[in-house]
C-alpha positions in Angstrom: -9.8 3.2 29.4 -10.7 -0.2 28.0 -9.0 -2.8 30.0 -8.2 -6.5 29.5 -5.3 -8.1 31.3 -2.3 -10.4 31.3 1.4 -10.3 31.9 3.1 -10.2 28.6 6.5 -11.1 27.4 5.9 -12.7 24.0 5.1 -16.1 22.6 6.6 -19.6 22.4 7.0 -22.4 24.9 4.5 -24.3 27.0 2.0 -23.0 29.5 1.4 -23.2 33.2 -0.3 -25.9 35.3 -3.8 -26.6 34.2 -5.0 -26.8 37.7 -4.3 -23.1 38.3 -1.7 -20.4 38.0 1.9 -21.1 38.8 3.4 -19.2 41.7 4.6 -15.8 40.5 3.6 -16.9 37.0 2.9 -14.4 34.2 0.5 -15.2 31.4 1.1 -14.8 27.7 -0.3 -16.3 24.5 1.5 -19.5 25.2 -0.2 -20.1 28.5 -3.3 -20.7 26.5 -1.8 -23.6 24.7 -1.6 -25.6 27.9 -5.3 -26.0 27.5 -5.4 -26.7 23.8 -5.1 -30.5 23.5 -6.7 -31.9 26.6 -9.2 -29.4 27.9 -10.5 -28.0 24.6 -11.3 -31.5 23.3 -13.2 -32.8 26.4 -16.5 -32.7 24.7 -16.3 -35.8 22.4 -18.9 -35.9 19.6 -22.0 -34.5 21.2 -24.9 -32.7 19.5 -24.5 -29.2 18.1 -26.3 -27.9 21.2 -23.9 -29.8 23.5 -20.9 -28.5 21.5 -22.1 -25.0 21.8 -22.4 -25.4 25.6 -19.0 -26.9 25.7 -17.4 -24.0 23.8 -19.0 -21.6 26.4 -17.6 -23.8 29.2 -14.1 -23.7 27.5 -14.3 -19.9 27.2 -15.2 -19.6 30.9 -12.5 -22.0 32.0 -9.8 -20.1 30.1 -11.1 -16.7 31.2 -11.1 -17.8 34.8 -7.6 -19.1 34.6 -6.4 -15.7 33.2 -8.3 -13.9 35.8 -6.8 -16.0 38.6 -3.2 -15.3 37.4 -3.7 -11.7 36.6 -5.3 -10.9 40.0 -1.9 -11.5 41.6 -0.5 -8.7 39.5 -3.2 -6.2 40.2 -4.5 -6.6 36.7 -8.2 -7.1 35.7 -9.2 -9.5 33.0 -12.7 -8.4 31.9 -15.5 -10.7 30.7 -15.2 -9.5 27.1 -11.8 -11.1 26.9 -13.3 -14.6 26.9 -13.8 -14.8 23.1 -10.3 -13.4 22.1 -8.7 -15.8 24.5 -10.6 -18.7 23.0 -9.8 -17.6 19.5 -6.1 -17.4 20.2 -6.2 -20.9 21.8 -7.9 -22.6 18.9 -5.9 -20.7 16.2 -2.5 -20.9 17.7 -2.1 -24.6 18.6 0.6 -25.4 16.1 4.0 -23.9 16.2 4.1 -23.8 12.4 1.4 -21.2 12.5 3.6 -18.7 14.3 5.5 -16.6 11.8 8.9 -15.3 12.9 9.9 -11.8 12.0 12.5 -12.1 9.2 16.0 -10.7 9.7 19.5 -10.8 8.2 22.3 -11.9 10.5 25.2 -9.4 10.1 27.7 -10.5 12.8 28.1 -12.5 15.9 30.4 -11.8 18.8 31.5 -14.8 20.9 34.0 -15.3 23.8 35.2 -18.7 24.9 32.4 -20.3 22.9 29.7 -18.2 24.5 27.5 -16.0 22.3 27.7 -12.4 23.7 25.5 -10.7 21.1 24.3 -10.7 17.5 24.1 -7.8 15.1 21.0 -8.1 12.8 19.1 -6.1 10.2 15.3 -6.1 10.2 13.7 -4.9 7.0 11.0 -2.1 6.8 7.6 -3.4 7.7 4.2 -2.6 9.2 3.7 -2.9 13.0 0.6 -2.4 15.1 1.6 -0.3 18.1 -0.1 1.0 21.3 1.6 3.1 24.0 0.3 2.8 27.5 1.1 4.5 30.8 -0.2 2.6 33.9 0.8 2.7 37.5 3.5 0.1 37.0 5.6 -1.0 34.1 4.1 -4.5 34.2 0.6 -3.1 34.0 1.5 -1.0 31.0 2.7 -4.0 29.1 -0.4 -6.0 30.2 -3.1 -3.7 29.2 -1.3 -2.8 25.9 -0.9 -6.4 25.0 -4.6 -7.2 25.6 -5.7 -4.5 23.3 -3.3 -5.7 20.6 -4.7 -9.2 21.2 -8.2 -8.0 20.4 -6.9 -6.5 17.2 -5.2 -9.8 16.2 -8.3 -11.8 16.9 -11.2 -9.9 15.4 -11.3 -6.2 16.1 -9.9 -5.2 12.7 -11.3 -4.2 9.4 -11.3 -7.8 8.1 -13.2 -9.1 11.2 -11.0 -12.1 11.2 -8.0 -13.7 13.0 -4.8 -12.2 11.5 -2.2 -14.7 12.6 0.5 -14.6 15.3 4.1 -13.4 14.7 7.1 -13.7 17.1 8.6 -12.0 18.9 6.1 -9.6 20.4 8.2 -6.5 21.3 7.9 -3.8 23.9 9.7 -0.5 23.4 11.0 0.7 26.8 12.5 4.1 27.6 15.1 4.9 30.3 16.9 7.8 31.8 20.4 8.6 30.6 22.0 6.6 33.3 19.9 3.5 32.5 18.7 3.3 36.1 15.0 4.0 35.7 12.5 2.5 33.3 9.6 4.8 32.2 6.1 3.4 32.6 5.3 4.7 29.1 5.6 1.4 27.2 4.9 0.7 23.6 3.7 -2.8 22.7 4.2 -3.7 19.1 3.0 -6.6 16.9 4.6 -7.2 13.4 1.9 -7.9 10.8 2.1 -11.3 9.1 3.5 -11.3 5.6 0.1 -11.7 4.0 -1.1 -8.5 5.6 2.0 -6.4 5.1 0.9 -4.8 1.8 -2.6 -3.9 3.1 -2.6 -4.0 6.9 -6.1 -4.4 8.3 -7.3 -1.3 10.2 -7.8 -1.5 14.0 -11.1 -0.7 15.5 -9.3 0.6 18.6 -8.4 4.2 17.8 -5.3 4.1 20.1 -3.7 1.3 18.1 -1.5 2.9 15.4 -0.3 1.2 12.3 3.3 2.3 11.7 6.0 1.6 9.1 9.2 0.9 10.9 12.2 1.6 8.7 15.0 -0.9 8.0 16.8 -1.1 11.4 20.1 -2.6 12.6 20.0 -4.0 16.1 22.4 -5.5 18.6 20.7 -8.3 20.5 21.5 -10.4 23.4 19.5 -13.4 24.7 18.5 -13.6 28.4 16.2 -15.9 30.4 13.9 -15.2 33.2 11.2 -12.7 33.9 11.0 -9.3 32.1 10.5 -6.7 34.8 12.0 -3.3 35.5 15.0 -4.8 37.4 15.9 -7.5 34.9 15.5 -5.0 32.0 17.9 -2.5 33.5 20.4 -5.3 34.3 20.2 -6.5 30.7 20.6 -3.0 29.2 23.7 -2.4 31.3 25.2 -5.8 30.5 24.9 -5.4 26.8 26.2 -1.8 27.0 29.4 -3.2 28.6 29.8 -5.9 26.0 29.5 -3.7 22.9 32.7 -2.4 21.4 31.1 0.9 20.5 27.9 1.5 22.5 27.8 5.1 21.3 26.6 3.9 17.9 23.3 3.0 19.5 20.3 5.0 20.7 20.9 5.6 24.4 17.5 6.0 25.9 15.1 3.7 24.0 15.4 -0.1 23.9 13.4 -3.1 22.8 12.5 -6.2 24.8 11.6 -9.1 22.5 9.7 -12.0 24.0 9.4 -15.5 22.5 8.6 -17.6 25.4 6.1 -17.7 28.3 8.0 -16.3 31.2 6.6 -18.9 33.6 8.2 -21.6 31.5 11.5 -23.2 32.6 13.2 -22.5 29.2 12.3 -18.9 28.7 13.6 -17.0 25.7 13.9 -13.2 25.8 16.2 -10.7 24.0 17.2 -7.1 24.7 17.7 -5.1 21.5 19.8 -2.0 21.1 18.9 0.1 18.0 21.8 1.4 15.9 21.5 5.1 15.2 20.4 5.9 11.6 
């Protein structure tokens, strides 16, 4: 199996310490941005040859950072990830370039001024999806995301960077009692608006382009890491808050990630899908 590596929970927010990985940190697209302004512009105005050498140095620096962080999670970041990592860094520096998945807000439930959950409708659209099964839930997310990352960067029929959308979502499956998360995890990326009509085809045969139908979801925001324990806790919390949890699918849920989970202001959501 082709392997890259990271710990994925979505986009948004700032990255980790430039000197090395944060303790217990997980890396996402946004960790790359911690390098974008200072480290990627160190070269000044040298010759073309010098600039080429600097680009190679930047790729190596970013790759080694990812490798250092991933090693603590038993994940391998291979050498062929250097170029995709560099591409995402240079193409994803401005927040304005991140397209948010459009939705219609249907309802909000609050209690004592606290937002408990929202009810939203997401319209039909094309998603690029890959399902992984690794030894751990975190590894499944990691390796799936890295393959989606290659598709976003260049390994597609256009041979070009497609653009980033938020959130990146993972479909998780549980047992009926919501006590165990399956290691079969689907990582999904919503195609930007300009590619919805004619989605570029992936070179990776295990990445599937799917049309997800119009879907109503109940969503609750939470902060902190996204691992098996926190996901189970969030599923059970939202189930208790819903007036009629039986209207939702009971064994498949979505974790939506907007923010680097090593960041102090992390932004994640748990989504329940309303039955058709």
